[in-house]
N, C-alpha and C positions, 0 to 999 in steps of 0.2 A: 586400333578401332576404338571409337568413343563408346564408353559404357552406356547402356540404354537409360540408366538412371540420371545421367547428366543431361542438362538442358541448356540451350542457348536462348537468350532473350533478344529479340530484334524489335526495333521500334521505328515506325515512320518518324522522321524528325519533327513531325507535327503532332504526334501522340504516341502512346505506348502500345505495343502489341507483343504477345508472347508466342514464340515458335518452338517446336521441338528440335532436338539435336538432329543434325544431318551428317552423314559420312560420305566419303567418296568425292570424286571430281567430275565436273561436267565434261562430257566427251567432245562437245562442240565448242565453238568460240562465240557463237551468237553473231558472227559476222555475216551480213547479208545485204546485198545491193538490191534485192527484190522487195522494195518497200516504197511507201508513199509518204509524202509530206503533207501535213494538214495545217493550214494557216487560218487564223481568225483575225479579222481586222478589229482593232479597238477604237481607233480614231481615223476618220477620213478627211475631216475638214479642220480649219483653224478654229471654228466654233466648237467642235468636239474637244480639241485640245484645251481651249479656254475653260470649258465646263469642268474638266478634270483638274486643271490648275486652280480654279476657284475653290474646289473642294479642299485642296491641300494648302490653304493659306496658313501663314505663320502660327496663328493661334491653335490650329489643329495639329500642326507639326510639332509644337511644343510638347504635346502629349504623346509623341510617337513612341517613346520608350515604354509607355504603359500599355500599348496595344498588345494583343496576343501574339506570341512568336509562332510563325508558320500558319498553315491552313487549318480548317476544321479537322477534327480527329479522323485518322484512318485506322480501321480495325483489320484484323486478319481476314475477316470476311467483310469487304467494304459495305458500309451502311450509308443511309441518306444523310445529307448535311445541307445546311442552308445554302441556297444558290441565288443567283440573280441574273436577269436578262442582260445582254451585252449593252443595250442602250444605243446611243447614236453610232452610226458607222459600222454596224455589224455586217459580216459577210464571211463566207468560207470558200476556200479554193483548195484543190488537190492537185499535186504534181508528182510525177514519177521521179524516183531517186536517180542520181547520176553516179556512174562508176569511175568517172575521170579522176586522175590523181589530185589530191588536195594537200597543199602545203601552205600553212598560214603562219607567218613569222610574227612575233610580238612587236608592238610598236610603242615608242615613247610619245608623250604628249608633245605638242608643238613647242611648248616652252618648258624647260626644266629637264633634268637628267634622271628623274625618278618618276615612275608611273604611280598613279593613285586609282587603280581600277576597282578595288574592292568596295562594296557598299551594301546597302539594304534596299529591298523593294517593299513598298507599302501598297496595300490594295484592300478591297472590301469584298466579302462574300455576304450576301444578305444585308443585314443592318450593322455588321460588326467589322472593325478594322483589324487587319493582320499585317505581319511583316515576315520577311525571309532574308537570307543572304544572297548575294549575286556578285557578278564581276563583268566589267567591260571587256569585249573581245575585239581584236583587230578585224576590220572588214572594209570592203571597198566603199561602202556607204558611210563608214565612220560612225555607225549608229546601232551596234548590236550589244545586247546584254545576255549573258548566260545565267540560268538559274534552274532550279528543279521544276519539272512540269507541274507538280502539285502546288507550286507557288504562283501559278498563273492560270490554271484551268482545273476545274473540279470535274473529274471524269465520272463521278457517281451521279452528278446532276446534269452533265453535258453542258456546262456553262463556264464561260470565261470569267475571270475576276473583273470587278469593276474598279474604276478610278486607280489604275495601276501606274505607279511611278517608280523610277530608280533614282536613288540618292547616293552618289559615290562619296566615300570618305565622310560619312555623316558626323556632325559634331554633337556635343551635348545639347539636350533640350531642343532637338529638332532643327538645329542650324544646318545649313546646306552650303558649305564653302565652295563646292565645285558645281553647284547647280542642281536643278530638278529636271528630270527627263521623263516626259509623259509617254507611255507605251503607245505605239502605233499599230503593231500587229504581233501576234504570237505565232511562232512556227514550231511544230511538234511532229514527232513520228505518229502516224495514224493509230498505232497500238495504244498510245496513252489515252486520247479521247475516246477511242473505240472500246477499250476494256480495262483501262487502268493498269496496264502491264508495267511493272517496276523495272523491267529491262530497258524501258524507254522513258524513265522519269527525268527527262531533261527538256528544256525549252530554250530557244533563242528568240529573244524579244527585240524587234526593231523599235527604236525609240525616236521621238521627235527632237528637234533642236532644244537645247537646255535653256532654262531661264532662272532668274532669282527674283525674289520679291523686293521691290524698292518703294520708298515713299515719295510721292510727287503731289504737290498741292494738297497735302492732307489726306491722300488716299493711296492705297496700294496698287502698284502697276507691275506688270511682268517686264523684266529687262532681259533681253536675249543675251545669252552667253556663248552661243555657238554650238558646235557639234561635239558629241560625247568624246570620241576618240581624240579629237584635237585638244581637248581640255585635260583628259586624264590618262591617255594612252590606251592600249588594248593588249590583252594576253594573246599569245599564239594559240594554235590548235594542234594537239598531238593525238592522232588517231591510230588505232590498231597496234598498240605498243606491247600487248601481252601482259604478263604478270611478273612478279618479283622485281617491280620497279620501286625506287625511292620516290615518295610523293610528299609534297608539302600541301596540306589541306588548310583552308581558311574559312572562317565563318564568325557569326555573332551569336553564340549559344546563350540561352537564357533560361531554358526549362529545367525542371527538377530532375535530379538523378534518381535511380531506383530507391535509394534510402531516404528520399525527400529533401536532401540538401540541394543548395543552389550555389555552386562555386562561381557561376558566371551570371552577369546581369544584363548581357546583350548590348552594353554600351561601348565595349572595346573589342576590336578585332583580335581573334585568337587564332593560333596556328598549331597544327599537329604534324609530326613528321614520322613516317613509318614505311613499311614495305607492303606491297599489295599481294593478295592471294585470291583464289576463287571462293565464292560463297553462293548459297542458294536460299530461297525462301518461297517454296511452292505455293503457299496460300496467297502470295502477292504476284505470282507469275514471274518471279525473279529466278531465272535459270542460269544466267551467266554473270551474276553480280561480281563486282571487284571490291574486296574488303581491305581496309587500311587499319593496321594495328601497330602500336597503341594509339588510341584517341578517345577522349572522354567527352566529346561534343554532345550536346543535348538539343532540345527544341530551339529553333531560331537559327541554327546553323544550316538548315535546309537551303540548298542552292549554292552554297559557298564553293569556291573554286578548288580543284585539285590540280596542282601544277607539277609538271615533269621538267627537270632541268632548271629548277628555280634559281634565279640570280638575285640574291638579297640586295645588292647595290642598286639595281634598277627596279627591283620588285616585279620582275617579269619572268615568265616561263611559258611552257606549252600546256594549254588546258587539256587535261586527260581524264576529267571526270567532274562530278559535282556531288556534294553531300546529299544523299537520298534517304538512307536508313541508318539508324544508330543501333548498336548491338551491346548486349551484356552477356558476353560469351561464357563467363564463369559463374553467372547467376549470383553475383555478389552485390556490393553496395553501389557500385558506379558503373557507367558504361565504359567499355574498354576498346571499342572498335566502331568504325563508321564505314558505310559502303556506298558505292556509286553504280549506276548502270554502266555497261561497257560502252566505251566511245569507239565506234567502228565507222565503216564507210556509210552506214545508215545515218549516223550522227552528222557526218559531213554533208549529206544531202539536206538535212534540216538546216544546218548552218548556211549552206549556199542560198537557200530560199530566203532566210532572214537578211543575209548580206545583199541580196538583189532588190529588196523592197525599198520603195521610197516612202517618205513620210510627208504629212501635210506641211505646207509653208506657214510659218508663224505670221 
């Protein structure tokens, strides 16, 4: 039994928060098919896509590494944060979850034998730009990105992020070697927008066809580069795999450690490898969390992929979670663990919705 004097510090990867120590194991698995999927349209027309693209022109992207890692701060008792209206193309739909079997295999890009699915998402809440980690996931529409729900939707304000884009394999100083993909729709479990439940802190974002900026006749124009999965490949999906699994977690951490040090600058993809166990954080409604240790990720790694059965040669595996919370279990100088919401049949229902959505034509 853990002594009462000992404390565990857990933090949303967007900010720090302290939690008391907890003992014992959850009796249930969090697996439930009785759930709903909540979708928010970000862009409906080519004009909507153009507006977002124009916001992220090269001069703004050059400053990308200086933007704040992850979303506005989450506290143990969620507080207000700057939010913004959806803007053009807003809309909400609700669908019931499906219990049909789901098996999603990873996919290589159309050209090349190595996937390049990892990247960053950039977006705005209020008047400030933020970024998180994310990954491309194989889907029938070839256009799905997995990230943390708090990297796409502010449940405290009930508002989606504005000007949301995914940049796979980002280069230094805002370069986009594999394109820029404007968000078309966010799909989440209803418990995230409804009450900020960290058991459901995941989102699958359907994106539009990618583009890069090119100069033509002295002005910048968008050059279509095709669909996300065709260009970078897609991770598979591994649901309901239980605990005691070996996981490779990825992300772009940049935030400070508990002692104030910053071992990561957010410019380079980092990886942690460890074994999963159960964890809880009642103040965040996290009852069935999955924790990975050791891992010293900090802010900026939010939304990064957890891969089961990772194959380094192809850089592919089965998506089994995303970075949601970071933990300082021994209350020392550095974070030592990271956790994900459980990926269950409810996660599969959210993924199905994202994979079935279409995006505006460029």
